[in-house]
N, C-alpha and C positions, 0 to 999 in steps of 0.2 A: 357389271355387278348384279348379282342376284339378290333379291330381297329375301330376308328371313327374319323371324322374330328375334333372332340372336344378333341382328345387325347392331353395331355399336358405333357411336360417333364420339371421338375424343374431343371434348369441348375445350380443353386446355390448348389444343392446337389451332383453335378457331376463335381467337379473342373477339369479344363484342364489347362495345363501349356505350351501350344504351340499356335502358330498363326493358325487361322482358315480362310481358303479361301472359300467363298460362291459364286458360279456361279448361277446367276439368269436369267432365260429366260425372254424374252420380255413379258410383261403382267402378269407375276407371282407376287403374293402378297408377303408381308414380311413373312419370315420364322420364326418359333419359335426360331431359333437360335439368332434372334435379341435381345431377352431378355438377352442373354449372356453378352451384353455390360454392363448392370447393375451389373452383377456378376463378372465383371472385365476381360472378355475374350477379346483377341486381334483378332478382326474380320475384314477381308478385303473383301469388296463386289465387285463383277465384274458383271455388267449387260451386257448380250449378246443381239445381234440384231436379234435373231431368237426366234421363239415361243417354248413353252414347249415341244411339240411333235416332234420338229425338232432338238433338241439339239444333239441327237446321230445319226443323219443322216449326210450326207456329208456337207451340209451347216452349220450345227451346229458345226461339228468338225473344219471346216474352221474358224468359228467365234471364237472358243476357241483358235485356233492356232494364229489368228491375234491379239488376246488379250494377247498372250504370256502365255497361260494356258495349253500348251501341254507338 
């Protein structure tokens, strides 16, 4: 399989029976996982106050900790 930005996962074909936490960096668009709501997934969104490329840097770790995500 070749990766492309158009790659799609059909969540209805992959049932999950657990809560899903999604951490979204500032400025990031909606993830494919949002389609899971229609498939009955329990999704909890957490928007962080740091950009995508800073999530794993000290300021991103601090943002996750302050959001209670550590």
